[in-house]
All heavy atoms as a GROMACS GRO file, in nm:
protein
  576
    1MET      N    1   6.084  -1.920   9.600
    1MET     CA    2   5.984  -1.971   9.690
    1MET      C    3   5.859  -2.009   9.613
    1MET      O    4   5.814  -1.936   9.527
    1MET     CB    5   5.952  -1.865   9.798
    1MET     CG    6   5.856  -1.913   9.904
    1MET     SD    7   5.835  -1.790  10.029
    1MET     CE    8   5.912  -1.879  10.163
    2SER      N    9   5.802  -2.122   9.643
    2SER     CA   10   5.688  -2.173   9.570
    2SER      C   11   5.561  -2.149   9.650
    2SER      O   12   5.557  -2.153   9.770
    2SER     CB   13   5.704  -2.323   9.547
    2SER     OG   14   5.589  -2.378   9.494
    3ASP      N   15   5.454  -2.122   9.573
    3ASP     CA   16   5.320  -2.098   9.636
    3ASP      C   17   5.236  -2.226   9.636
    3ASP      O   18   5.119  -2.221   9.667
    3ASP     CB   19   5.245  -1.985   9.562
    3ASP     CG   20   5.310  -1.853   9.586
    3ASP    OD1   21   5.371  -1.832   9.693
    3ASP    OD2   22   5.293  -1.764   9.500
    4GLU      N   23   5.297  -2.338   9.593
    4GLU     CA   24   5.224  -2.464   9.583
    4GLU      C   25   5.184  -2.513   9.724
    4GLU      O   26   5.263  -2.505   9.815
    4GLU     CB   27   5.304  -2.570   9.514
    4GLU     CG   28   5.323  -2.544   9.366
    4GLU     CD   29   5.401  -2.654   9.298
    4GLU    OE1   30   5.387  -2.770   9.344
    4GLU    OE2   31   5.475  -2.623   9.206
    5VAL      N   32   5.063  -2.563   9.731
    5VAL     CA   33   5.016  -2.624   9.858
    5VAL      C   34   5.055  -2.770   9.856
    5VAL      O   35   5.036  -2.839   9.759
    5VAL     CB   36   4.860  -2.607   9.868
    5VAL    CG1   37   4.808  -2.676   9.989
    5VAL    CG2   38   4.822  -2.464   9.862
    6PRO      N   39   5.115  -2.821   9.967
    6PRO     CA   40   5.151  -2.960   9.969
    6PRO      C   41   5.027  -3.050   9.953
    6PRO      O   42   4.918  -3.012   9.997
    6PRO     CB   43   5.212  -2.982  10.106
    6PRO     CG   44   5.191  -2.856  10.183
    6PRO     CD   45   5.142  -2.750  10.088
    7ASP      N   46   5.050  -3.167   9.892
    7ASP     CA   47   4.938  -3.264   9.872
    7ASP      C   48   4.891  -3.312  10.006
    7ASP      O   49   4.964  -3.375  10.082
    7ASP     CB   50   4.990  -3.380   9.786
    7ASP     CG   51   4.884  -3.485   9.763
    7ASP    OD1   52   4.763  -3.445   9.761
    7ASP    OD2   53   4.918  -3.601   9.749
    8LYS      N   54   4.768  -3.282  10.039
    8LYS     CA   55   4.707  -3.330  10.163
    8LYS      C   56   4.593  -3.423  10.127
    8LYS      O   57   4.506  -3.390  10.052
    8LYS     CB   58   4.648  -3.213  10.245
    8LYS     CG   59   4.753  -3.131  10.316
    8LYS     CD   60   4.684  -3.034  10.409
    8LYS     CE   61   4.784  -2.969  10.501
    8LYS     NZ   62   4.723  -2.879  10.595
    9ARG      N   63   4.596  -3.542  10.185
    9ARG     CA   64   4.489  -3.631  10.164
    9ARG      C   65   4.375  -3.601  10.258
    9ARG      O   66   4.402  -3.562  10.374
    9ARG     CB   67   4.537  -3.777  10.183
    9ARG     CG   68   4.635  -3.818  10.077
    9ARG     CD   69   4.663  -3.967  10.090
    9ARG     NE   70   4.741  -4.011   9.980
    9ARG     CZ   71   4.869  -4.053   9.990
    9ARG    NH1   72   4.926  -4.053  10.108
    9ARG    NH2   73   4.933  -4.092   9.884
   10ALA      N   74   4.256  -3.614  10.216
   10ALA     CA   75   4.141  -3.585  10.296
   10ALA      C   76   4.129  -3.683  10.410
   10ALA      O   77   4.137  -3.803  10.391
   10ALA     CB   78   4.015  -3.580  10.210
   11GLN      N   79   4.108  -3.632  10.528
   11GLN     CA   80   4.082  -3.719  10.644
   11GLN      C   81   3.933  -3.710  10.678
   11GLN      O   82   3.868  -3.609  10.655
   11GLN     CB   83   4.164  -3.673  10.764
   11GLN     CG   84   4.309  -3.691  10.744
   11GLN     CD   85   4.391  -3.648  10.866
   11GLN    OE1   86   4.339  -3.606  10.965
   11GLN    NE2   87   4.522  -3.656  10.854
   12PHE      N   88   3.882  -3.819  10.729
   12PHE     CA   89   3.740  -3.817  10.772
   12PHE      C   90   3.727  -3.898  10.898
   12PHE      O   91   3.806  -3.985  10.931
   12PHE     CB   92   3.647  -3.869  10.661
   12PHE     CG   93   3.674  -4.012  10.614
   12PHE    CD1   94   3.602  -4.118  10.665
   12PHE    CD2   95   3.774  -4.039  10.520
   12PHE    CE1   96   3.623  -4.246  10.622
   12PHE    CE2   97   3.797  -4.169  10.478
   12PHE     CZ   98   3.725  -4.272  10.527
   13THR      N   99   3.623  -3.865  10.973
   13THR     CA  100   3.596  -3.925  11.104
   13THR      C  101   3.474  -4.016  11.094
   13THR      O  102   3.374  -3.974  11.030
   13THR     CB  103   3.574  -3.817  11.207
   13THR    OG1  104   3.689  -3.735  11.214
   13THR    CG2  105   3.551  -3.878  11.347
   14VAL      N  106   3.479  -4.131  11.152
   14VAL     CA  107   3.367  -4.223  11.154
   14VAL      C  108   3.335  -4.256  11.298
   14VAL      O  109   3.419  -4.296  11.377
   14VAL     CB  110   3.403  -4.354  11.078
   14VAL    CG1  111   3.291  -4.454  11.088
   14VAL    CG2  112   3.439  -4.327  10.934
   15GLU      N  113   3.209  -4.237  11.336
   15GLU     CA  114   3.160  -4.273  11.469
   15GLU      C  115   3.150  -4.426  11.474
   15GLU      O  116   3.095  -4.487  11.381
   15GLU     CB  117   3.022  -4.212  11.495
   15GLU     CG  118   3.017  -4.062  11.493
   15GLU     CD  119   3.080  -4.000  11.613
   15GLU    OE1  120   3.078  -4.062  11.721
   15GLU    OE2  121   3.134  -3.886  11.601
   16ILE      N  122   3.202  -4.483  11.578
   16ILE     CA  123   3.188  -4.627  11.596
   16ILE      C  124   3.126  -4.657  11.734
   16ILE      O  125   3.150  -4.585  11.830
   16ILE     CB  126   3.324  -4.705  11.583
   16ILE    CG1  127   3.431  -4.645  11.674
   16ILE    CG2  128   3.369  -4.702  11.439
   16ILE    CD1  129   3.563  -4.720  11.665
   17GLU      N  130   3.043  -4.756  11.735
   17GLU     CA  131   2.979  -4.801  11.858
   17GLU      C  132   2.974  -4.953  11.861
   17GLU      O  133   2.923  -5.012  11.764
   17GLU     CB  134   2.838  -4.744  11.873
   17GLU     CG  135   2.770  -4.786  11.999
   17GLU     CD  136   2.631  -4.723  12.021
   17GLU    OE1  137   2.593  -4.637  11.940
   17GLU    OE2  138   2.562  -4.760  12.117
   18CYS      N  139   3.018  -5.013  11.967
   18CYS     CA  140   3.017  -5.156  11.977
   18CYS      C  141   2.872  -5.205  11.990
   18CYS      O  142   2.800  -5.156  12.077
   18CYS     CB  143   3.097  -5.202  12.099
   18CYS     SG  144   3.095  -5.384  12.118
   19PRO      N  145   2.830  -5.295  11.900
   19PRO     CA  146   2.692  -5.342  11.907
   19PRO      C  147   2.660  -5.427  12.027
   19PRO      O  148   2.545  -5.446  12.063
   19PRO     CB  149   2.673  -5.419  11.777
   19PRO     CG  150   2.813  -5.462  11.741
   19PRO     CD  151   2.904  -5.354  11.792
   20LYS      N  152   2.768  -5.478  12.093
   20LYS     CA  153   2.744  -5.565  12.209
   20LYS      C  154   2.743  -5.490  12.338
   20LYS      O  155   2.652  -5.503  12.420
   20LYS     CB  156   2.851  -5.675  12.212
   20LYS     CG  157   2.829  -5.778  12.320
   20LYS     CD  158   2.928  -5.891  12.309
   20LYS     CE  159   2.904  -5.999  12.414
   20LYS     NZ  160   2.999  -6.106  12.409
   21CYS      N  161   2.845  -5.405  12.365
   21CYS     CA  162   2.854  -5.340  12.497
   21CYS      C  163   2.827  -5.190  12.491
   21CYS      O  164   2.816  -5.124  12.596
   21CYS     CB  165   2.994  -5.364  12.560
   21CYS     SG  166   3.128  -5.272  12.483
   22GLY      N  167   2.813  -5.133  12.372
   22GLY     CA  168   2.776  -4.993  12.359
   22GLY      C  169   2.891  -4.893  12.370
   22GLY      O  170   2.870  -4.772  12.365
   23HIS      N  171   3.018  -4.940  12.384
   23HIS     CA  172   3.132  -4.851  12.390
   23HIS      C  173   3.139  -4.769  12.259
   23HIS      O  174   3.119  -4.819  12.151
   23HIS     CB  175   3.262  -4.930  12.408
   23HIS     CG  176   3.383  -4.848  12.419
   23HIS    ND1  177   3.405  -4.759  12.518
   23HIS    CD2  178   3.492  -4.839  12.339
   23HIS    CE1  179   3.521  -4.695  12.503
   23HIS    NE2  180   3.576  -4.746  12.392
   24LYS      N  181   3.166  -4.637  12.275
   24LYS     CA  182   3.163  -4.547  12.157
   24LYS      C  183   3.296  -4.473  12.140
   24LYS      O  184   3.369  -4.455  12.236
   24LYS     CB  185   3.055  -4.441  12.174
   24LYS     CG  186   2.916  -4.496  12.178
   24LYS     CD  187   2.818  -4.382  12.197
   24LYS     CE  188   2.675  -4.436  12.211
   24LYS     NZ  189   2.578  -4.330  12.226
   25GLY      N  190   3.317  -4.424  12.020
   25GLY     CA  191   3.432  -4.341  11.991
   25GLY      C  192   3.435  -4.302  11.846
   25GLY      O  193   3.341  -4.326  11.770
   26GLN      N  194   3.543  -4.235  11.805
   26GLN     CA  195   3.558  -4.188  11.668
   26GLN      C  196   3.690  -4.244  11.612
   26GLN      O  197   3.797  -4.224  11.670
   26GLN     CB  198   3.562  -4.035  11.662
   26GLN     CG  199   3.433  -3.969  11.698
   26GLN     CD  200   3.440  -3.819  11.687
   26GLN    OE1  201   3.547  -3.761  11.696
   26GLN    NE2  202   3.327  -3.759  11.662
   27ALA      N  203   3.684  -4.305  11.496
   27ALA     CA  204   3.802  -4.347  11.421
   27ALA      C  205   3.830  -4.243  11.315
   27ALA      O  206   3.740  -4.186  11.256
   27ALA     CB  207   3.774  -4.484  11.356
   28ILE      N  208   3.958  -4.218  11.295
   28ILE     CA  209   4.002  -4.123  11.193
   28ILE      C  210   4.070  -4.201  11.080
   28ILE      O  211   4.162  -4.281  11.100
   28ILE     CB  212   4.098  -4.017  11.247
   28ILE    CG1  213   4.026  -3.939  11.358
   28ILE    CG2  214   4.142  -3.923  11.137
   28ILE    CD1  215   4.115  -3.842  11.433
   29TRP      N  216   4.022  -4.175  10.958
   29TRP     CA  217   4.070  -4.240  10.837
   29TRP      C  218   4.130  -4.136  10.743
   29TRP      O  219   4.090  -4.021  10.747
   29TRP     CB  220   3.960  -4.312  10.766
   29TRP     CG  221   3.903  -4.430  10.840
   29TRP    CD1  222   3.810  -4.426  10.940
   29TRP    CD2  223   3.934  -4.566  10.820
   29TRP    NE1  224   3.780  -4.549  10.981
   29TRP    CE2  225   3.854  -4.640  10.911
   29TRP    CE3  226   4.017  -4.635  10.734
   29TRP    CZ2  227   3.857  -4.779  10.919
   29TRP    CZ3  228   4.022  -4.772  10.741
   29TRP    CH2  229   3.942  -4.843  10.832
   30GLU      N  230   4.222  -4.182  10.656
   30GLU     CA  231   4.273  -4.095  10.548
   30GLU      C  232   4.225  -4.156  10.416
   30GLU      O  233   4.250  -4.272  10.388
   30GLU     CB  234   4.426  -4.097  10.554
   30GLU     CG  235   4.485  -4.004  10.452
   30GLU     CD  236   4.638  -3.996  10.464
   30GLU    OE1  237   4.700  -4.098  10.505
   30GLU    OE2  238   4.692  -3.892  10.429
   31ARG      N  239   4.156  -4.075  10.339
   31ARG     CA  240   4.093  -4.119  10.215
   31ARG      C  241   4.200  -4.142  10.110
   31ARG      O  242   4.299  -4.068  10.099
   31ARG     CB  243   4.001  -4.009  10.167
   31ARG     CG  244   3.914  -4.045  10.050
   31ARG     CD  245   3.817  -3.932  10.009
   31ARG     NE  246   3.753  -3.868  10.119
   31ARG     CZ  247   3.645  -3.913  10.187
   31ARG    NH1  248   3.593  -4.030  10.150
   31ARG    NH2  249   3.592  -3.844  10.284
   32ASP      N  250   4.183  -4.247  10.031
   32ASP     CA  251   4.272  -4.280   9.917
   32ASP      C  252   4.421  -4.283   9.951
   32ASP      O  253   4.504  -4.239   9.876
   32ASP     CB  254   4.248  -4.176   9.802
   32ASP     CG  255   4.104  -4.174   9.754
   32ASP    OD1  256   4.035  -4.274   9.775
   32ASP    OD2  257   4.061  -4.071   9.701
   33ALA      N  258   4.455  -4.338  10.063
   33ALA     CA  259   4.595  -4.339  10.110
   33ALA      C  260   4.671  -4.461  10.062
   33ALA      O  261   4.795  -4.453  10.047
   33ALA     CB  262   4.599  -4.337  10.263
   34LEU      N  263   4.606  -4.572  10.038
   34LEU     CA  264   4.677  -4.697  10.003
   34LEU      C  265   4.628  -4.749   9.868
   34LEU      O  266   4.512  -4.739   9.837
   34LEU     CB  267   4.651  -4.801  10.110
   34LEU     CG  268   4.689  -4.765  10.254
   34LEU    CD1  269   4.637  -4.871  10.351
   34LEU    CD2  270   4.841  -4.753  10.261
   35PRO      N  271   4.719  -4.807   9.790
   35PRO     CA  272   4.673  -4.872   9.666
   35PRO      C  273   4.598  -5.000   9.699
   35PRO      O  274   4.621  -5.064   9.799
   35PRO     CB  275   4.805  -4.903   9.592
   35PRO     CG  276   4.905  -4.910   9.702
   35PRO     CD  277   4.859  -4.816   9.810
   36GLY      N  278   4.502  -5.032   9.615
   36GLY     CA  279   4.424  -5.153   9.636
   36GLY      C  280   4.381  -5.215   9.503
   36GLY      O  281   4.394  -5.151   9.398
   37PRO      N  282   4.337  -5.338   9.504
   37PRO     CA  283   4.300  -5.404   9.378
   37PRO      C  284   4.185  -5.338   9.305
   37PRO      O  285   4.174  -5.349   9.182
   37PRO     CB  286   4.267  -5.549   9.422
   37PRO     CG  287   4.232  -5.538   9.568
   37PRO     CD  288   4.314  -5.422   9.619
   38LEU      N  289   4.101  -5.267   9.376
   38LEU     CA  290   3.988  -5.198   9.314
   38LEU      C  291   4.004  -5.048   9.314
   38LEU      O  292   3.908  -4.973   9.299
   38LEU     CB  293   3.858  -5.233   9.390
   38LEU     CG  294   3.823  -5.384   9.393
   38LEU    CD1  295   3.702  -5.411   9.479
   38LEU    CD2  296   3.803  -5.437   9.252
   39GLY      N  297   4.128  -5.004   9.334
   39GLY     CA  298   4.156  -4.860   9.338
   39GLY      C  299   4.205  -4.817   9.475
   39GLY      O  300   4.225  -4.901   9.564
   40PRO      N  301   4.224  -4.689   9.496
   40PRO     CA  302   4.277  -4.640   9.622
   40PRO      C  303   4.188  -4.675   9.739
   40PRO      O  304   4.067  -4.674   9.730
   40PRO     CB  305   4.283  -4.488   9.605
   40PRO     CG  306   4.281  -4.468   9.456
   40PRO     CD  307   4.203  -4.581   9.399
   41GLN      N  308   4.252  -4.713   9.851
   41GLN     CA  309   4.180  -4.752   9.973
   41GLN      C  310   4.213  -4.656  10.086
   41GLN      O  311   4.320  -4.600  10.090
   41GLN     CB  312   4.226  -4.893  10.013
   41GLN     CG  313   4.198  -4.999   9.911
   41GLN     CD  314   4.049  -5.028   9.901
   41GLN    OE1  315   3.982  -5.048  10.002
   41GLN    NE2  316   3.998  -5.031   9.782
   42PRO      N  317   4.121  -4.638  10.182
   42PRO     CA  318   4.153  -4.552  10.297
   42PRO      C  319   4.246  -4.624  10.394
   42PRO      O  320   4.258  -4.747  10.390
   42PRO     CB  321   4.014  -4.532  10.359
   42PRO     CG  322   3.934  -4.650  10.320
   42PRO     CD  323   3.985  -4.690  10.184
   43ALA      N  324   4.316  -4.544  10.473
   43ALA     CA  325   4.405  -4.600  10.577
   43ALA      C  326   4.353  -4.550  10.713
   43ALA      O  327   4.318  -4.435  10.730
   43ALA     CB  328   4.546  -4.549  10.554
   44LEU      N  329   4.354  -4.642  10.809
   44LEU     CA  330   4.313  -4.610  10.946
   44LEU      C  331   4.422  -4.533  11.015
   44LEU      O  332   4.536  -4.586  11.027
   44LEU     CB  333   4.278  -4.738  11.021
   44LEU     CG  334   4.230  -4.724  11.165
   44LEU    CD1  335   4.103  -4.642  11.170
   44LEU    CD2  336   4.205  -4.861  11.222
   45LEU      N  337   4.399  -4.411  11.056
   45LEU     CA  338   4.503  -4.328  11.123
   45LEU      C  339   4.501  -4.340  11.274
   45LEU      O  340   4.605  -4.348  11.334
   45LEU     CB  341   4.486  -4.181  11.083
   45LEU     CG  342   4.505  -4.149  10.935
   45LEU    CD1  343   4.481  -4.000  10.913
   45LEU    CD2  344   4.638  -4.192  10.884
   46SER      N  345   4.379  -4.340  11.332
   46SER     CA  346   4.374  -4.349  11.477
   46SER      C  347   4.240  -4.404  11.523
   46SER      O  348   4.138  -4.391  11.456
   46SER     CB  349   4.400  -4.214  11.544
   46SER     OG  350   4.295  -4.128  11.523
   47LEU      N  351   4.244  -4.468  11.640
   47LEU     CA  352   4.125  -4.523  11.702
   47LEU      C  353   4.112  -4.463  11.844
   47LEU      O  354   4.214  -4.431  11.907
   47LEU     CB  355   4.138  -4.673  11.716
   47LEU     CG  356   4.120  -4.756  11.589
   47LEU    CD1  357   4.154  -4.900  11.614
   47LEU    CD2  358   3.978  -4.745  11.540
   48PRO      N  359   3.990  -4.452  11.892
   48PRO     CA  360   3.972  -4.404  12.031
   48PRO      C  361   4.016  -4.513  12.131
   48PRO      O  362   4.027  -4.633  12.094
   48PRO     CB  363   3.823  -4.379  12.038
   48PRO     CG  364   3.763  -4.476  11.942
   48PRO     CD  365   3.862  -4.482  11.829
   49GLY      N  366   4.041  -4.473  12.254
   49GLY     CA  367   4.072  -4.571  12.358
   49GLY      C  368   3.961  -4.673  12.370
   49GLY      O  369   3.842  -4.641  12.352
   50GLY      N  370   3.998  -4.795  12.395
   50GLY     CA  371   3.900  -4.901  12.408
   50GLY      C  372   3.872  -4.977  12.281
   50GLY      O  373   3.795  -5.071  12.280
   51PHE      N  374   3.937  -4.937  12.174
   51PHE     CA  375   3.926  -5.009  12.046
   51PHE      C  376   4.067  -5.034  11.994
   51PHE      O  377   4.161  -4.956  12.018
   51PHE     CB  378   3.850  -4.927  11.940
   51PHE     CG  379   3.703  -4.916  11.966
   51PHE    CD1  380   3.653  -4.802  12.029
   51PHE    CD2  381   3.615  -5.015  11.926
   51PHE    CE1  382   3.518  -4.790  12.056
   51PHE    CE2  383   3.478  -5.002  11.950
   51PHE     CZ  384   3.429  -4.889  12.017
   52SER      N  385   4.085  -5.144  11.921
   52SER     CA  386   4.213  -5.175  11.860
   52SER      C  387   4.196  -5.224  11.718
   52SER      O  388   4.087  -5.264  11.683
   52SER     CB  389   4.294  -5.274  11.944
   52SER     OG  390   4.224  -5.391  11.958
   53GLU      N  391   4.305  -5.223  11.646
   53GLU     CA  392   4.301  -5.264  11.503
   53GLU      C  393   4.358  -5.407  11.493
   53GLU      O  394   4.453  -5.442  11.557
   53GLU     CB  395   4.392  -5.169  11.428
   53GLU     CG  396   4.412  -5.200  11.282
   53GLU     CD  397   4.508  -5.104  11.217
   53GLU    OE1  398   4.564  -5.014  11.284
   53GLU    OE2  399   4.529  -5.118  11.098
   54ARG      N  400   4.291  -5.485  11.410
   54ARG     CA  401   4.339  -5.620  11.384
   54ARG      C  402   4.352  -5.635  11.234
   54ARG      O  403   4.257  -5.618  11.159
   54ARG     CB  404   4.240  -5.724  11.440
   54ARG     CG  405   4.287  -5.866  11.422
   54ARG     CD  406   4.205  -5.966  11.500
   54ARG     NE  407   4.071  -5.977  11.444
   54ARG     CZ  408   3.974  -6.043  11.502
   54ARG    NH1  409   3.990  -6.101  11.619
   54ARG    NH2  410   3.854  -6.054  11.444
   55ILE      N  411   4.478  -5.662  11.190
   55ILE     CA  412   4.504  -5.678  11.046
   55ILE      C  413   4.440  -5.807  10.997
   55ILE      O  414   4.453  -5.913  11.059
   55ILE     CB  415   4.657  -5.680  11.021
   55ILE    CG1  416   4.723  -5.554  11.077
   55ILE    CG2  417   4.687  -5.696  10.873
   55ILE    CD1  418   4.674  -5.425  11.019
   56ARG      N  419   4.377  -5.799  10.883
   56ARG     CA  420   4.317  -5.917  10.824
   56ARG      C  421   4.424  -6.001  10.753
   56ARG      O  422   4.526  -5.946  10.710
   56ARG     CB  423   4.208  -5.880  10.724
   56ARG     CG  424   4.091  -5.809  10.795
   56ARG     CD  425   3.983  -5.778  10.696
   56ARG     NE  426   3.884  -5.692  10.757
   56ARG     CZ  427   3.755  -5.701  10.734
   56ARG    NH1  428   3.709  -5.790  10.647
   56ARG    NH2  429   3.669  -5.621  10.792
   57THR      N  430   4.400  -6.128  10.740
   57THR     CA  431   4.497  -6.214  10.672
   57THR      C  432   4.504  -6.182  10.524
   57THR      O  433   4.610  -6.193  10.461
   57THR     CB  434   4.461  -6.365  10.687
   57THR    OG1  435   4.328  -6.386  10.644
   57THR    CG2  436   4.477  -6.407  10.831
   58ASN      N  437   4.396  -6.135  10.465
   58ASN     CA  438   4.396  -6.085  10.326
   58ASN      C  439   4.431  -5.938  10.335
   58ASN      O  440   4.345  -5.853  10.368
   58ASN     CB  441   4.260  -6.107  10.261
   58ASN     CG  442   4.257  -6.054  10.116
   58ASN    OD1  443   4.349  -5.990  10.072
   58ASN    ND2  444   4.146  -6.080  10.050
   59LEU      N  445   4.554  -5.902  10.306
   59LEU     CA  446   4.601  -5.762  10.324
   59LEU      C  447   4.533  -5.664  10.230
   59LEU      O  448   4.548  -5.544  10.245
   59LEU     CB  449   4.753  -5.759  10.308
   59LEU     CG  450   4.828  -5.834  10.413
   59LEU    CD1  451   4.979  -5.827  10.389
   59LEU    CD2  452   4.796  -5.787  10.556
   60ALA      N  453   4.460  -5.715  10.131
   60ALA     CA  454   4.386  -5.624  10.041
   60ALA      C  455   4.263  -5.564  10.109
   60ALA      O  456   4.204  -5.470  10.057
   60ALA     CB  457   4.348  -5.700   9.911
   61GLU      N  458   4.224  -5.622  10.222
   61GLU     CA  459   4.104  -5.574  10.289
   61GLU      C  460   4.141  -5.475  10.396
   61GLU      O  461   4.254  -5.474  10.446
   61GLU     CB  462   4.029  -5.694  10.354
   61GLU     CG  463   3.974  -5.792  10.257
   61GLU     CD  464   3.894  -5.902  10.324
   61GLU    OE1  465   3.820  -5.870  10.418
   61GLU    OE2  466   3.908  -6.016  10.282
   62LEU      N  467   4.045  -5.392  10.433
   62LEU     CA  468   4.068  -5.295  10.540
   62LEU      C  469   4.081  -5.370  10.674
   62LEU      O  470   4.033  -5.480  10.695
   62LEU     CB  471   3.948  -5.200  10.549
   62LEU     CG  472   3.927  -5.112  10.428
   62LEU    CD1  473   3.800  -5.028  10.441
   62LEU    CD2  474   4.046  -5.020  10.405
   63PRO      N  475   4.153  -5.308  10.772
   63PRO     CA  476   4.168  -5.371  10.902
   63PRO      C  477   4.033  -5.385  10.974
   63PRO      O  478   3.939  -5.309  10.949
   63PRO     CB  479   4.260  -5.281  10.976
   63PRO     CG  480   4.248  -5.149  10.911
   63PRO     CD  481   4.214  -5.176  10.767
   64GLU      N  482   4.028  -5.481  11.064
   64GLU     CA  483   3.908  -5.496  11.149
   64GLU      C  484   3.928  -5.414  11.273
   64GLU      O  485   4.040  -5.396  11.319
   64GLU     CB  486   3.888  -5.643  11.191
   64GLU     CG  487   3.851  -5.730  11.076
   64GLU     CD  488   3.833  -5.874  11.119
   64GLU    OE1  489   3.915  -5.924  11.201
   64GLU    OE2  490   3.740  -5.937  11.068
   65ILE      N  491   3.822  -5.357  11.327
   65ILE     CA  492   3.824  -5.280  11.446
   65ILE      C  493   3.759  -5.365  11.554
   65ILE      O  494   3.646  -5.415  11.539
   65ILE     CB  495   3.754  -5.145  11.433
   65ILE    CG1  496   3.827  -5.060  11.329
   65ILE    CG2  497   3.744  -5.071  11.565
   65ILE    CD1  498   3.762  -4.928  11.292
   66VAL      N  499   3.831  -5.383  11.667
   66VAL     CA  500   3.784  -5.472  11.775
   66VAL      C  501   3.764  -5.394  11.901
   66VAL      O  502   3.847  -5.308  11.938
   66VAL     CB  503   3.890  -5.581  11.801
   66VAL    CG1  504   3.844  -5.675  11.910
   66VAL    CG2  505   3.919  -5.659  11.674
   67CYS      N  506   3.653  -5.416  11.969
   67CYS     CA  507   3.626  -5.353  12.098
   67CYS      C  508   3.711  -5.424  12.204
   67CYS      O  509   3.702  -5.544  12.222
   67CYS     CB  510   3.478  -5.365  12.133
   67CYS     SG  511   3.437  -5.298  12.296
   68ASP      N  512   3.799  -5.349  12.272
   68ASP     CA  513   3.884  -5.406  12.374
   68ASP      C  514   3.807  -5.444  12.500
   68ASP      O  515   3.853  -5.528  12.578
   68ASP     CB  516   3.992  -5.305  12.414
   68ASP     CG  517   4.090  -5.279  12.298
   68ASP    OD1  518   4.102  -5.365  12.208
   68ASP    OD2  519   4.151  -5.172  12.300
   69LYS      N  520   3.692  -5.384  12.520
   69LYS     CA  521   3.613  -5.408  12.644
   69LYS      C  522   3.546  -5.545  12.639
   69LYS      O  523   3.536  -5.614  12.738
   69LYS     CB  524   3.512  -5.298  12.664
   69LYS     CG  525   3.576  -5.166  12.691
   69LYS     CD  526   3.474  -5.059  12.716
   69LYS     CE  527   3.547  -4.928  12.738
   69LYS     NZ  528   3.545  -4.882  12.874
   70CYS      N  529   3.495  -5.585  12.522
   70CYS     CA  530   3.423  -5.714  12.515
   70CYS      C  531   3.472  -5.808  12.403
   70CYS      O  532   3.426  -5.920  12.393
   70CYS     CB  533   3.272  -5.688  12.498
   70CYS     SG  534   3.227  -5.622  12.337
   71GLY      N  535   3.566  -5.760  12.319
   71GLY     CA  536   3.623  -5.847  12.212
   71GLY      C  537   3.542  -5.857  12.086
   71GLY      O  538   3.579  -5.934  11.999
   72THR      N  539   3.436  -5.782  12.074
   72THR     CA  540   3.351  -5.786  11.957
   72THR      C  541   3.415  -5.717  11.839
   72THR      O  542   3.463  -5.605  11.851
   72THR     CB  543   3.214  -5.722  11.985
   72THR    OG1  544   3.151  -5.794  12.092
   72THR    CG2  545   3.124  -5.727  11.862
   73VAL      N  546   3.418  -5.784  11.722
   73VAL     CA  547   3.467  -5.721  11.598
   73VAL      C  548   3.355  -5.633  11.544
   73VAL      O  549   3.239  -5.675  11.534
   73VAL     CB  550   3.508  -5.829  11.494
   73VAL    CG1  551   3.545  -5.763  11.363
   73VAL    CG2  552   3.619  -5.918  11.547
   74GLN      N  553   3.390  -5.509  11.512
   74GLN     CA  554   3.291  -5.412  11.467
   74GLN      C  555   3.247  -5.445  11.324
   74GLN      O  556   3.328  -5.489  11.242
   74GLN     CB  557   3.345  -5.271  11.475
   74GLN     CG  558   3.395  -5.233  11.613
   74GLN     CD  559   3.294  -5.267  11.719
   74GLN    OE1  560   3.189  -5.204  11.725
   74GLN    NE2  561   3.326  -5.357  11.810
   75PRO      N  562   3.118  -5.424  11.297
   75PRO     CA  563   3.070  -5.450  11.162
   75PRO      C  564   3.135  -5.357  11.060
   75PRO      O  565   3.172  -5.244  11.095
   75PRO     CB  566   2.917  -5.428  11.169
   75PRO     CG  567   2.898  -5.356  11.298
   75PRO     CD  568   3.015  -5.373  11.384
   76ASP      N  569   3.152  -5.404  10.937
   76ASP     CA  570   3.210  -5.320  10.830
   76ASP      C  571   3.124  -5.203  10.796
   76ASP      O  572   3.006  -5.201  10.807
   76ASP     CB  573   3.232  -5.402  10.704
   76ASP     CG  574   3.343  -5.505  10.723
   76ASP    OD1  575   3.430  -5.482  10.810
   76ASP    OD2  576   3.343  -5.605  10.654
   0.00000   0.00000   0.00000
């Protein structure tokens, strides 16, 4: 039996608020989860209700977060 701890990537929470309609929530990201041209990139794990993820055409960039209530793309 091994005493090794499995590799866990650090997760972090980011408060998001739509600048147009004020809808709020917390997005959960995983640090250093994906390879990227400038080094490891975070991966979006979950979004609160009322927000959705939109993949960018340049897959090297992080996804955009869109407010479902008013359609506003959240600032980076």
